[in-house]
N, C-alpha and C positions, 0 to 999 in steps of 0.2 A: 503493500499499500504505499503510494507516494503522495496521495492528495487527502486533504481534510474531508473531501466529499466521501472518499472511501471509508474513512473513519466514521462519518455519520451513518453510512448504509451499513456498515459492519455492526455499529452499536445497536441499531434498530433491529437488525437480524439476531444478534446474540442476546440482547437484553430487552426484548419487547415489552415485558410486563414490569421491568424494573421501574422505580421511580426516578426520573432524571431531575425534576424540580418539585419542591414543594412551596406553594405560594400562600402567603398569609392574606386573605381577602379582608378580614376584620378580626377583632379579638375572638380567639377560640373557633375561628372559622378558616378552614384551609382548602386548598385545592391542589391535588396531586397531578403532574404531569408525566405520563409514562414515556419511555423511549420511543415507543410505537406512535403515540400522540405527537410528541415533539417532531418525529421524522415527517409525519403527515402535514404538520403546520408549516415546516420548513418548505416542503415541496409546494404547498398551496401558496405561500407568499412569494417564493421564487417564480411560480407560474404567473401570477398576477403582474410582478414586476417586468418579466420577460414580454408579456402581452402589452403592457404599456411602453415598450420600447427602451426599458432601462437595463437591458442585459449588459452592455458595454460601459455604463455610466459609473462614475465614482460615487459610491454610497456612504454617507456619513451618519453617525449617531452621537448625540450628546445627552447625557443623563446619568443617573445613578445606576449602579449594578441592578439588573432585574431581569426577569424572564424575557420580556419583549426586547431588550437590548441584545441578549444573546441570541434571540431568535432572528433578528434581522441580520446580525453578523452571519449566522450560520446559512441563511437563505442566500445572502450575497456570495459567500464561498461556494455554495452548492451550485449556483448557476455561473460560476466562474468569473464573477465580478471583482471589482476592486473596493475593499472596505476601508473607511477613514474613521477610526475611533478618536473622538475628541474629549478632552479634559473637561469635566463639567465645572471646573473652578476657573476656566478661563474668563477673563474680563471682555467687554464689548470689543475693544480694539484688537485684542489677540484672537478673540473668536473669529472676527471678520477676516483677519489677515490669514488665518488657517483655512477658512473656506475658499479664499481667493487663491492661495498657494497651492492647495491640493485640487483645485478645479472641480470641487464637489457639484454634482448635478441633482442628487436626491438627498434630502436631509431629514432624518428622524429626530425627534426631540421629545424630552420630558416636559411635565407641566411646569417645573420650576424654571426651565429654560425658554418658555414660550416668548416671553417679553423681549429677551435678547435676541432670539431668532427673528422676531418680527422687526426690530430695529435694524438688524444685519440685512435682511432682504430688502428693506426699505430704501437702503443706500443705492440699490441698483447696480452694485459693484461686483456681485457674486455670479456664479454660473448656475445657481440653483433654479431648477424649473419645477421642483415639486417638493413641498414640505409636507411630512406626515407625522402625526401625534402618536407617541407611544402609549397613550392612554385612550380611553373611550368615554363616551357619554357627552359629547359636544358635537356641533355641527361640522367641526373639522374632519378632513379625511384622516382616519386612523388605521393603525396596523391591523386592527380587528376587521375593518372594512375590506382591506386588501387580501387578509386570509380567506374571508368569505367569498370574496371575488374569485380567487384562485381556486378555491374548492369547487365552485360551480364550474369554472373552466375545466378542471380536471374530470369532473363528472361528465361533461358534454364530450370530452376528448376520448372517452373509454375505447372507442374503435380505432382510434389513431394514437400515435406516439405524442404525449404532451411535449410542449416546447422544453421543459425542464429536463426530461429524459433524453432530449436529443443533444444536449450540450456536452461538448467534449472539453475536458479540462486538461491544460498543459500544467503539469506540476511546478514548472520552472518559471512561469509567467508571473508577472506582478499581481500580488493578491491583497497586501496591506500596505497602506501609506500611514506610518506612525511617527508622530512627532515626539522628538526627544525632549526631556524636561529642560526648562529654561525659559527665558523670556522670548517672545516672537523673534525678535531680531537675531537671537543667539541659536535658536532651536533649529535642528536639521530635521529632514524627514527621511525616515529610514524605510526602505524598499524591502518587503519581505515577500516570499512566494509560499505557495501551499506546502511545497516540499520542504522549506526552511522549518516551518512549524511542525510539520508531520515528522521530520527526522528528530526534532527535540522531543517529541512525545515518545517515540521510539527509544531514544536514549534514557528517558526518565524511568522507563520499565525496570531498568536494572538497579535502581537507586531508591525508589519511593514505593514501598509495599503497601498497596492499596487492596481492599476487598470490596465485593459487590454490595455488602451490607454497610459499608462506611457511609457517614453523613458528612459532607463538607459545607462550611459556611464561607460564603464568597465574601471576604473582607478587603482583599486587594482590589482596587478599581480595575475593571475590565479594559480600560484604555491603555493600562500598563502591560507590557508583554508578559510579566511574571504572572499577573492575574489572568491575562487572555489564555496563555499556553497552559497554565494550571487548570483552567476550566475544560479545555479540549482533553487534557489527560483524564479528567474525571470521567468523560465519555468513554475513553478506552478501556476504563476499569469497570464501567457500569454502575458508578457510585451516584448517590443522591446529593442534590445541592439545594441549600436553603439561603436565604437572605437575612442581613442584619437590619434591625430597627434602628441602628445608630450606635456609635461607640460606647455611649453610656449604658447600652442595654445588652452589650455582647455576652456577658455571663449569664444573664437572664436567658438569652437566646440559645446558649449551649445547653442549658437544661431543658428549655421548651422543646428543642428539636432532637436531643440526644446527639449533638455534635460530637464526632470522633475524630475529626482532623480539620486543620485549616492551613492555608498559605498566607503568610503574613510578613510584617517587618518586625525587628527585634524589639523596637519601642513599645509595642503593644504587650509582648509577654514580659518585658522588663518591668513595665507598669503593673501588671498582674502580680509579679513576684514580689515587688516591693510592697504591695497592698497586702499580700499574705502575711509578709514578715511584720509589718506595722500592726496588723490585727493581732498576730501572736504576741507582740510586745505588749500591747494594750491589755491583752487578757491574761498576761503573766505566763505565756506558754512558750516564749522564745527559748528557753533553755531546753525544754522538752522536745522543741523543733530540731534543735541542733544536734541533740543526742540521737534522735530518731534518724536524722540523716546519716550520722556515722554509722550506726547500726546497719542501715540499708546498705551502705556503700561496703562495709565489712562483709555482709552476708553475700552481696553480689560477686565478690572477688571469689567465693567458693561455689558460685552458681546457684545460690539460694535466693529467690526473689519473693520478698514478702512486702514490696513497696506498695502495692495496692491495698493491702490490708493495713499496714501501719499508717498510711497517709489517707485512709478512707474519707475522713472529714474533709481534707483539702480537696480531694478529688470530687467530692459531692459538691463542693463550692464552685467547681469549675464545670459542673454539669453531670458528673458521674461517669461520662463515657469517653471523654477526650483521651486519646491514646498517642497521636502523632501531630507534631507542628512542624511545618516546612518554612524555613526562614530565608530571606534574601534581602538585597537592597542595601544592607549595612552589616557591619560586624556586630554579633551579639556578645553580651557580657558572659564569659565562661562560667561564672558562679551562677548566673541565672539558668544557664543550660544544665548544670550539674543539679540545681534544685529542682527543676521540672522533671529530670530523670529520677531524682529521689521519689517524686510524687507518682512515679510510673508512667510518665508521659515523655515519649521519645521526641527530641528536638533535632531535626536535621538541618545543617547549614548548607546553603547553595550559593553559587556565584555565577553571575552573568550579566549580559547587557542587552538593550533593546536590539543592538545590531547582530546579536547571535541567538536571537528567538526565544527565550534569552539565555538558558542555561548552559554553562560551560562545564561546571564541575559540582560535585555535591558529596556530602557524606553518606554513608550507608550505615543503617542501624547494626551495631555491634563492631563497626569499623570506622571509629571516630577518633580524632585527635584535637584536644582543646585548642582553639584559636585557628584551626585550619578550615579551608573551604573544600576538604576532601580530594578526591581524584577526578579526572575528566570522566563525563558521562559517555555512554556508549555512542560511537560515531563522532567523537570529538577529539582532536589532538591539541595539546597545549605544551608550550615551551617558555623558556626565560630568555629573553632577547638582551644580549650584551650585558651579562651580570657583572657586578662589581666584585671587589675582593671578599665582600661578605655574601656573595651569591644573589644579591639583590638586583633585579632588572625588570624590564617591562614584560608583562604577561602577554603572549601572543597566542592565537588559536587558529585552527582551520577545521572545516567540516561542512557537511551539507546544511547545517543550521545557519552559517554565516550569510548576512544579508546580500542582496543584489547590489546595493550601493545606496548612496544618498540621492534623493530625487532632485534632478536639475542642479547638481552640485558635484560635478566631476572632480574639482580640485580637492574638495574635501574627502572624497572617496579615495583618491590616490595618496592622501596623506596616511590613511589608516590601512589600506590594502597594498601590502609590499610583498611582491614575490609569492602571492597566494596566501599569505598569513594576515589575519586581522590583528592590528596593533590596538590593544584595549585602552591604553592610557593609564592602566593601573600598574603599580609596582608590587613585586612579590618575590618569592623564592620558593624552591621545591626542596623538601629534606630528602634524606637518604632512602625513605621508603615511598617516595613520590606523592607525599601529601603536599598541596600547595598552601601557602600562606601569603596574605596580602599586607602590605606595609602602608598603602595609601595610594592616592591619586597623583599622577605626576604633576598636574596643575595645583594641587593643594600643598606640595611640599614647600617648607619653609627653608630657603637657601640663606644661611647666614653670611656675613661679610668674611668670616674666617673660613668659608667653604665647606662648612659642616651643614649636613642636611637633617632637618627635623621632620618626622612624619607625624602630622597632627593626629591621625587615627590611633596611632600607638598609645598617645597620651590620653586621649578621649576614653579609650577602653579602661584605663587606670582609674578615671575619675567617675565614670558612669556608675560604679557600685555604691558610691556615697549614698546613703539612704534618702536624702532630701533632694537628689538630682533628678530633674525631669528631663533635661537635655543638656548638652554642652558642646561647644566647638573650640578648637584650637587654632588660632590664625597668626600670621605675622603681620605686625603693625609698625610703622616708622618709629625708629628710636627718636625720642624728644630730644635727645643731645647730638644725634648724628642721623639725619634723615636717610642716608645712604645705608644704614644698617636696619635690620629688622629685629623687633623683640618678640619673643614667643608669649602670646597672649591668650587669655582664657575668657570666654563668655559663657556664664553658666545661669540656667533657669532652674530656680529652687522652689520646692512645694512650700508655700506659706504656712500650710498646716503644721509643718514640722518645727516651725519657730513661732509658737504662740507667745504673744506679749514681749517680743523683743524688738528693739529699734533696728532701723536699716544698718546702723554702724555696728551693732552687736552682732547682727547677722553676717555682715561682710568679714568682721573679726574671726568669727567661728569658721566660716568657710575658708578663710586665708590659712587658718592653722592647719585645716586638713589638707589644703593644697601644698602647704610646706611638708607635710608627711609624704605626700606624693613624690614631691621634688626630691626628697632624700632617697628615693629608690632609682633615679635615672641619673645619667651623666650630667655633669654641670651645665653643658651647652643646650640641653634639652629642657631645662628647668623653666617652668612658667614664671615670668617675671611681672606680668600686668593681669589684674583680675577685674572683670566686669561682672556683677551679679544683678539679677532681676527676677521678678515673679511672672513677668509677661512672656507669653510663648513667642519663639522666634518664627520668622517668616520661612514657610516650607512649601515644597511641591506637593502634590496631591498623594504621594507615596510616602510622605513623611521625611523626605530629605531636606535638611536646612539649607536655604540659599545662602551659602557662605559669602559670596561676592556682595549680596545685599546687606547682610549683617555687618560685614566689614565696612561698607559705605555708611551705614547708620551710626557705628561707633566713631568713625572719622568725623561725621557731620556733627555729632554731639560734642566731640572734644573741640572742634573748630568754633561752635556756638559758645561753649563755656570759655574759651580763650579770648573771644571777642567781647564776652560779658565782663571778664576780668580786666581787659584792657580798657573798656569804657568806664568801669568803675575807678581805676586808677587816675584816668585822666580827669574825672570829676573831683 
């Protein structure tokens, strides 16, 4: 099988009665969509779009994760079209630019995006000829209308081959246009084929053990390739998918649906883990929790597993069924990973990029190494390009999962595709057993005047376990005494609940003391010299990555404003 269409046909054949999606209609009211029904609605929607002449059009969707979202994605792929998933967090200017740059002709939208869609179409600058609502119950053309239209067409065409069945898919042709994260002016558009994503789902079979009775909760946004490919992989295994009511309701949804696995970012499980530790502390159970963890780890060494029994209460708080978490997009705190394993929940870390559909490497249950991103998955080759004396160099990769290139940007494509290898822009090394470790992004490395390199991510991992830390970034800022040099600086977002009745000065002093302790564990040139603390969330992408360049700009702007205020005060 080289195409995602093959994947959909096979899933409908192998798992016709399995539940593909469970939808919440209202409180305590649900609707199950079987794989057979999902396949029928894909074909009906595809048939309607083909009859309307949209078979070769670029089809986009903007909205939250939902069944209709993935239905139009699947129908577009099934009829050999080009799908453009858009970030629902886009602002008007960015959204309009994305529509224009990707030459979208048909646009599906959620109710929350309706006003923005109307404003964009009113400019007359887009190529959109048809807008379709992902919801029903209004006078607008909806996805439900198209499904019904396609169903009627298929019924009439029983004696002849429907258009959707006459489509021939080229597995290597353009199938997805996906915007990389960043502002519109900086984002590139990644071109992916059906073969790219299908090869990635094949590779995941060797590392992510799923069962037909597993229930997945779709937490990562579908416009992100990790969330997108993850959902395709659920179909390979015949699993059920449910949707979250919002991040505040995650744990309640775990219990409500009996969630057994999810694909997510480390920030989510780290927040959960810290909450469990805080609760144990408040209830005077912290000591017992630590002892129980030691007991479990000791027993695991002699192949005795009583984790589920010992941590039954914790597991119930997480829904009772959770057994597997697949993490990507950032490095996870090793202590958090160990903690979840103590609870009887396996955490697998993976690594990849949009350009690689996305997974390059991953850990395998029972074959993990703290801090690593595992080994290359099936069908992927990885290597370290031009390693230094410490073995650190740029991670490069090749395989059927590597993109076709950047859309209308040959120069950018040539910069990353060299002699058949994709250059990731990530720095890392490989140990003697073939485990890969990442040390940071090339563009994030702080190069000091003395030539020393500081990898921010290495320090951020040391700071993240502090109990009050919600998020942190390490960046290089100009030295006030020598603008040509950089100072290793920290911006830290703390949980205000951890510091009741303390002044900002007292909070800063306590945090500074902890950072001094971290500094004592690293070489002098890596030590953090400047600290900024706040309880206000940093600006992030929709997948939870902090926009470092933006935060750097904010700090420099604040410093400049303070300097101007001081200057004005002294002149008075």
